VOBA-1610 file (N, C-alpha, C; in pm, whole numbers, padded with zeros to 5 digits, always signed):
BEGIN
Met-03189+14429+06789Met-03237+14439+06651Met-03120+14433+06554Ala-03009+14504+06589Ala-02891+14506+06503Ala-02831+14368+06492Asn-02824+14297+06604Asn-02769+14162+06602Asn-02851+14070+06516Ser-02983+14089+06519Ser-03072+14007+06438Ser-03048+14030+06290Asn-03032+14160+06252Asn-03006+14192+06110Asn-02872+14133+06065Phe-02770+14142+06150Phe-02638+14088+06114Phe-02645+13938+06096Ser-02717+13871+06186Ser-02732+13727+06179Ser-02802+13686+06051Glu-02902+13765+06013Glu-02976+13734+05890Glu-02885+13750+05768Arg-02805+13856+05772Arg-02714+13878+05657Arg-02612+13765+05644Val-02559+13716+05756Val-02462+13606+05754Val-02526+13481+05698Lys-02652+13453+05743Lys-02722+13335+05693Lys-02746+13347+05543Gly-02779+13467+05500Gly-02803+13487+05357Gly-02676+13467+05275Phe-02567+13516+05329Phe-02439+13500+05259Phe-02406+13353+05239Phe-02420+13271+05346Phe-02387+13129+05338Phe-02481+13055+05245Lys-02611+13097+05242Lys-02705+13032+05152Lys-02666+13056+05005Lys-02621+13178+04977Lys-02585+13211+04838Lys-02448+13156+04797Asn-02356+13143+04892Asn-02217+13108+04857Asn-02169+12981+04926Tyr-02262+12897+04965Tyr-02223+12778+05040Tyr-02128+12688+04959Tyr-02146+12685+04827Tyr-02062+12598+04741Tyr-01915+12639+04750Tyr-01889+12770+04743Tyr-01751+12819+04748Tyr-01691+12803+04887Val-01776+12816+04986Val-01730+12799+05124Val-01683+12655+05146Ile-01760+12561+05095Ile-01723+12419+05112Ile-01591+12390+05043Ile-01570+12445+04923Ile-01444+12423+04849Ile-01326+12479+04928Ala-01342+12600+04982Ala-01235+12663+05059Ala-01201+12581+05182Val-01304+12528+05249Val-01280+12446+05368Val-01205+12318+05331Cys-01242+12258+05217Cys-01177+12133+05175Cys-01030+12156+05142Ile-01003+12268+05073Ile-00865+12300+05037Ile-00780+12322+05163Ala-00836+12393+05259Ala-00765+12418+05384Ala-00738+12288+05458Ala-00837+12197+05457Ala-00820+12070+05526Ala-00710+11986+05461Ile-00709+11984+05327Ile-00605+11906+05256Ile-00467+11962+05287Gly-00454+12095+05286Gly-00326+12157+05317Gly-00280+12123+05457Thr-00374+12120+05551Thr-00339+12087+05689Thr-00288+11944+05700Val-00354+11852+05628Val-00314+11710+05632Val-00172+11693+05576Ile-00143+11758+05461Ile-00011+11745+05398Ile+00098+11802+05487Thr+00073+11920+05544Thr+00171+11984+05631Thr+00199+11898+05753Thr+00093+11842+05813Thr+00108+11758+05932Thr+00189+11634+05900Ala+00160+11572+05785Ala+00232+11450+05747Ala+00380+11479+05724Ala+00410+11592+05661Ala+00550+11628+05636Ala+00625+11652+05765Leu+00561+11721+05858Leu+00625+11749+05986Leu+00651+11621+06064Lys+00557+11525+06058Lys+00575+11400+06129Lys+00688+11317+06069Ser+00701+11320+05939Ser+00805+11238+05875Ser+00943+11299+05890Gly+00949+11429+05922Gly+01078+11495+05939Gly+01145+11527+05808Lys+01078+11520+05697Lys+01135+11546+05565Lys+01080+11676+05510Asn+01163+11743+05434Asn+01119+11864+05367Asn+01038+11827+05244Pro+00947+11913+05203Pro+00870+11887+05081Pro+00966+11865+04964Val+00926+11774+04876Val+01011+11740+04762Val+01013+11855+04663Thr+01135+11897+04625Thr+01152+12002+04525Thr+01184+11940+04391Pro+01111+11974+04289Pro+01138+11913+04158Pro+01279+11948+04112Pro+01349+11853+04043Pro+01486+11879+03999Pro+01491+11989+03895Ile+01602+12062+03895Ile+01623+12169+03797Ile+01703+12115+03681Asp+01652+12132+03562Asp+01723+12084+03444Asp+01851+12161+03424Glu+01962+12088+03405Glu+02090+12149+03378Glu+02126+12130+03232Pro+02201+12223+03174Pro+02242+12206+03035Pro+02333+12086+03020Asp+02324+12021+02904Asp+02408+11904+02879Asp+02555+11940+02889Lys+02631+11856+02956Lys+02774+11877+02968Lys+02845+11800+02858Pro+02950+11860+02799Pro+03021+11788+02693Pro+03088+11663+02748Ser+03082+11558+02671Ser+03145+11434+02715Ser+03296+11443+02698Thr+03367+11374+02784Thr+03511+11373+02775Thr+03555+11265+02678Val+03627+11305+02576Val+03673+11210+02477Val+03808+11154+02520Ile+03816+11023+02538Ile+03940+10960+02578Ile+04003+10895+02457Pro+04126+10937+02420Pro+04189+10878+02302Pro+04204+10728+02318Glu+04179+10656+02212Glu+04190+10510+02216Glu+04337+10470+02216Asp+04370+10373+02299Asp+04507+10324+02306Asp+04545+10261+02174Ser+04656+10306+02117Ser+04697+10256+01987Ser+04733+10108+01991Gly+04755+10055+02111Gly+04790+09915+02122Gly+04669+09822+02123Lys+04549+09878+02133Lys+04430+09795+02140Lys+04391+09747+02000Glu+04331+09627+01996Glu+04281+09577+01869Glu+04148+09642+01838Thr+04127+09679+01712Thr+04002+09739+01669Thr+03953+09669+01544Asp+03830+09699+01505Asp+03771+09641+01384Asp+03819+09716+01260Thr+03885+09829+01278Thr+03931+09909+01165Thr+04060+09851+01109Ala+04068+09844+00976Ala+04188+09793+00914Ala+04306+09885+00943Pro+04424+09829+00968Pro+04541+09912+00998Pro+04578+10001+00880Val+04632+10118+00908Val+04672+10213+00805Val+04821+10198+00778Tyr+04856+10174+00652Tyr+04996+10164+00612Tyr+05027+10279+00519Phe+05139+10346+00543Phe+05177+10461+00463Phe+05274+10423+00352Leu+05265+10499+00245Leu+05353+10479+00132Leu+05485+10552+00157Met+05595+10490+00114Met+05725+10560+00119Met+05711+10688+00037Pro+05743+10806+00093Pro+05711+10932+00026Pro+05800+10967-00094Leu+05900+10886-00123Leu+05982+10912-00243Leu+06049+10784-00287Glu+06090+10779-00413Glu+06161+10665-00467Glu+06303+10708-00504Gly+06393+10615-00498Gly+06530+10644-00538Gly+06614+10712-00433Ala+06580+10694-00305Ala+06662+10752-00198Ala+06800+10688-00200Thr+06903+10768-00184Thr+07041+10717-00185Thr+07091+10683-00045Gly+07010+10708+00055Gly+07049+10678+00192Gly+06969+10765+00288Thr+07006+10760+00413Thr+06939+10842+00514Thr+07041+10926+00588Gly+06997+11044+00628Gly+07078+11130+00712Gly+07040+11107+00856Leu+06992+11210+00923Leu+06944+11194+01060Leu+06819+11107+01059Val+06803+11022+01159Val+06689+10931+01166Val+06605+10964+01289Tyr+06489+10898+01297Tyr+06399+10921+01411Tyr+06454+10853+01536Asp+06460+10929+01642Asp+06498+10871+01772Asp+06448+10964+01881Glu+06352+10915+01958Glu+06294+10999+02063Glu+06366+10985+02196Asn+06462+10893+02202Asn+06529+10868+02329Asn+06671+10923+02336Glu+06739+10931+02222Glu+06878+10975+02223Glu+06897+11095+02132Leu+06985+11187+02172Leu+07016+11304+02090Leu+07107+11263+01974Gln+07095+11337+01863Gln+07178+11311+01747Gln+07257+11438+01714Tyr+07375+11415+01658Tyr+07460+11530+01628Tyr+07419+11593+01496Ser+07394+11723+01497Ser+07362+11799+01377Ser+07486+11876+01335Ala+07540+11838+01217Ala+07659+11908+01167Ala+07624+12051+01127Thr+07501+12071+01085Thr+07458+12206+01046Thr+07461+12301+01164Leu+07406+12256+01277Leu+07396+12341+01396Leu+07515+12322+01491Asn+07597+12219+01461Asn+07711+12188+01546Asn+07667+12166+01692Gln+07565+12083+01705Gln+07513+12054+01839Gln+07435+11923+01837Trp+07414+11869+01958Trp+07334+11748+01973Trp+07190+11789+02001Ser+07097+11727+01933Ser+06956+11764+01951Ser+06866+11646+01914Ala+06741+11655+01955Ala+06643+11551+01921Ala+06605+11564+01774His+06572+11452+01714His+06529+11452+01573His+06407+11362+01561Tyr+06294+11421+01524Tyr+06167+11348+01527Tyr+06117+11307+01389Gly+06208+11303+01292Gly+06172+11258+01159Gly+06282+11174+01100Val+06269+11145+00970Val+06373+11073+00898Val+06414+11158+00778Asp+06544+11174+00757Asp+06594+11251+00644Asp+06637+11155+00534Tyr+06564+11156+00422Tyr+06595+11068+00309Tyr+06677+11146+00207Leu+06802+11103+00188Leu+06890+11166+00092Leu+06849+11124-00049Ala+06843+11221-00139Ala+06802+11193-00277Ala+06847+11308-00365Pro+06867+11283-00494Pro+06908+11390-00585Pro+06804+11502-00588Glu+06851+11623-00605Glu+06760+11737-00613Glu+06664+11719-00730Gly+06538+11745-00706Gly+06436+11729-00809Gly+06364+11596-00803Thr+06404+11506-00712Thr+06335+11377-00695Thr+06191+11401-00651Asp+06097+11331-00714Asp+05955+11348-00681Asp+05925+11302-00538Val+05837+11378-00473Val+05789+11345-00338Val+05639+11322-00346Phe+05592+11215-00282Phe+05452+11174-00292Phe+05381+11181-00156Ala+05249+11200-00161Ala+05167+11193-00040Ala+05171+11050+00013Ala+05199+11035+00141Ala+05211+10902+00200Ala+05076+10834+00219Tyr+04968+10913+00219Tyr+04834+10855+00239Tyr+04730+10959+00197Asp+04605+10913+00177Asp+04496+11004+00143Asp+04478+11107+00254Gly+04447+11231+00215Gly+04425+11333+00316Gly+04395+11468+00256Val+04405+11570+00339Val+04381+11708+00297Val+04503+11791+00335Val+04549+11873+00241Val+04665+11958+00268Val+04627+12062+00372Glu+04693+12058+00485Glu+04662+12150+00595Glu+04740+12281+00581Ser+04864+12271+00536Ser+04943+12393+00520Ser+05055+12373+00419Val+05091+12482+00355Val+05207+12488+00266Val+05282+12616+00304Val+05401+12601+00361Val+05475+12716+00412Val+05619+12711+00362Thr+05672+12826+00324Thr+05812+12836+00283Thr+05884+12936+00374Asn+05995+12892+00433Asn+06077+12981+00515Asn+06222+12936+00509Glu+06311+13013+00569Glu+06454+12982+00563Glu+06489+12859+00646Met+06413+12834+00751Met+06448+12725+00843Met+06426+12587+00781Trp+06310+12570+00713Trp+06275+12438+00660Trp+06256+12437+00509Gly+06287+12545+00442Gly+06258+12550+00299Gly+06107+12551+00282Thr+06057+12471+00189Thr+05911+12457+00175Thr+05866+12333+00251Lys+05765+12351+00333Lys+05713+12240+00416Lys+05564+12223+00390Ile+05523+12098+00365Ile+05383+12064+00343Ile+05336+11974+00457Val+05220+12004+00511Val+05159+11920+00615Val+05025+11870+00562Ile+05006+11738+00567Ile+04882+11675+00521Ile+04812+11611+00639Leu+04684+11641+00655Leu+04603+11584+00763Leu+04530+11461+00711His+04544+11350+00783His+04479+11224+00748His+04372+11190+00852Asp+04292+11088+00823Asp+04191+11045+00919Asp+04256+11004+01050Gly+04181+11022+01159Gly+04230+10980+01290Gly+04328+11075+01354Gly+04338+11200+01302Gly+04428+11296+01364Gly+04574+11273+01332Ile+04602+11195+01226Ile+04740+11170+01186Ile+04783+11274+01083Arg+04904+11324+01096Arg+04959+11421+01001Arg+05092+11371+00947Ser+05113+11394+00818Ser+05244+11367+00759Ser+05306+11500+00721Val+05437+11513+00745Val+05510+11639+00726Val+05623+11616+00627Tyr+05632+11703+00527Tyr+05733+11692+00422Tyr+05808+11826+00418Ala+05935+11826+00457Ala+06010+11952+00464Ala+06136+11944+00379Cys+06200+12059+00358Cys+06318+12074+00272Cys+06284+12049+00126Leu+06163+12088+00086Leu+06119+12074-00053Leu+06155+12198-00134Gly+06150+12183-00267Gly+06165+12298-00354Gly+06042+12386-00345Ala+06056+12512-00383Ala+05946+12608-00368Ala+05829+12579-00460Asn+05854+12514-00574Asn+05746+12486-00668Asn+05678+12355-00631Val+05567+12366-00557Val+05493+12247-00515Val+05369+12230-00602Gly+05313+12109-00597Gly+05199+12079-00684Gly+05066+12076-00615Val+05057+12127-00492Val+04931+12124-00418Val+04907+12257-00350Leu+04782+12279-00311Leu+04743+12400-00240Leu+04679+12363-00107Glu+04675+12457-00016Glu+04608+12434+00113Glu+04462+12400+00091Arg+04410+12308+00171Arg+04271+12259+00169Arg+04243+12168+00049Gln+04345+12135-00025Gln+04326+12046-00140Gln+04330+11901-00094Lys+04239+11818-00147Lys+04242+11676-00118Lys+04350+11610-00202Val+04423+11519-00142Val+04528+11447-00215Val+04509+11297-00192Ala+04556+11222-00289Ala+04546+11076-00281Ala+04681+11016-00249Lys+04677+10900-00190Lys+04799+10826-00159Lys+04880+10804-00288Gly+05005+10846-00287Gly+05091+10829-00404Gly+05089+10946-00499Gln+05009+11049-00470Gln+05003+11168-00557Gln+05127+11254-00536Lys+05184+11303-00644Lys+05301+11390-00634Lys+05262+11523-00572Ile+05341+11568-00473Ile+05311+11694-00406Ile+05426+11794-00418Gly+05547+11747-00449Gly+05661+11838-00458Gly+05786+11763-00499Val+05902+11828-00482Val+06029+11766-00518Val+06133+11793-00409Val+06230+11703-00401Val+06341+11717-00307Val+06427+11837-00345Ser+06479+11904-00244Ser+06567+12018-00270Ser+06671+12028-00158Asn+06755+12127-00167Asn+06856+12150-00065Asn+06823+12276+00015Thr+06694+12303+00028Thr+06650+12420+00105Thr+06639+12383+00252Gly+06635+12479+00336Gly+06619+12454+00479Gly+06749+12468+00553Tyr+06765+12579+00622Tyr+06888+12608+00694Tyr+06918+12504+00802Leu+06815+12453+00869Leu+06836+12365+00984Leu+06910+12238+00949Glu+06899+12192+00822Glu+06963+12066+00785Glu+07041+12080+00654Ala+07096+12197+00630Ala+07164+12227+00503Ala+07286+12139+00479Ser+07355+12098+00585Ser+07479+12022+00568Ser+07456+11883+00510Gln+07333+11835+00511Gln+07304+11701+00459Gln+07285+11700+00307Gly+07282+11816+00247Gly+07259+11822+00103Gly+07111+11804+00072Ser+07081+11775-00054Ser+06941+11760-00094Ser+06880+11636-00028His+06765+11656+00033His+06699+11544+00102His+06555+11583+00136Leu+06478+11484+00176Leu+06342+11504+00227Leu+06342+11480+00377His+06297+11578+00453His+06275+11558+00597His+06129+11518+00613Phe+06107+11395+00663Phe+05971+11339+00670Phe+05936+11304+00814Glu+05816+11347+00857Glu+05767+11316+00992Glu+05625+11263+00986Leu+05587+11188+01090Leu+05449+11149+01114Leu+05413+11187+01257Thr+05293+11242+01276Thr+05243+11270+01411Thr+05104+11212+01428Ala+05073+11170+01548Ala+04939+11121+01581Ala+04894+11196+01706Asp+04782+11267+01694Asp+04734+11352+01804Asp+04844+11448+01849Asp+04915+11505+01751Asp+05020+11605+01772Asp+05143+11549+01845Lys+05158+11418+01848Lys+05277+11356+01906Lys+05353+11283+01797Asn+05483+11304+01791Asn+05563+11240+01687Asn+05568+11089+01706Ile+05564+11017+01594Ile+05577+10871+01594Ile+05680+10834+01490Asn+05737+10716+01504Asn+05840+10672+01410Asn+05775+10635+01277Pro+05803+10711+01171Pro+05736+10684+01043Pro+05776+10551+00981Val+05898+10505+01007Val+05947+10384+00943Val+05858+10263+00975Ser+05810+10254+01097Ser+05729+10140+01137Ser+05590+10140+01075Tyr+05551+10248+01008Tyr+05419+10258+00948Tyr+05420+10242+00796Phe+05538+10217+00737Phe+05545+10203+00591Phe+05502+10063+00549Glu+05436+10056+00433Glu+05388+09928+00380Glu+05501+09829+00365Glu+05615+09877+00317Glu+05727+09786+00288Glu+05786+09721+00412Asn+05752+09774+00530Asn+05804+09720+00653Asn+05702+09634+00728Lys+05586+09608+00664Lys+05483+09528+00728Lys+05490+09384+00680
//
């Protein structure tokens, strides 16, 4: 009698829930098929890729010797009326400094000129720094497009520009003086440098008058 009642209850359950039973059986069958196929192929189930944060691209500086569509940049001579040159740019040979009484590298050009001679910005840019100390007197650094900087040292303390100020090519920025302990023996002059990507370059080859 008990077995009969149990059998009746099971039949009743399937009559009421046959729809869900069929769905469960189908899901189980599909899972079995997928698992069997994966095992036969010998491959692990495919795992979706994990998104990684974007990595910064590596910027490779362009070779200065390559031709580009950009017009070449020519710099203005930073002063007029120079009476000559003192130490000149030379990255390969040491030069004798009478001030320091030693041979050392010199990465700029020293233009001799009377004290008070006007000094001009060699190209359009923004004044990056204006610093006065015993070693270089007053020194102005101007940042130009393309990571190029022009450096004007041994100037008088009274300059005509401020840091972060935009300047135009040919604009007066200061005057020649005899300040700067490092090159005092040369008398009044402008110590002028050019750098590209923080590496010194020969400024003479970039002047308009030499093109």
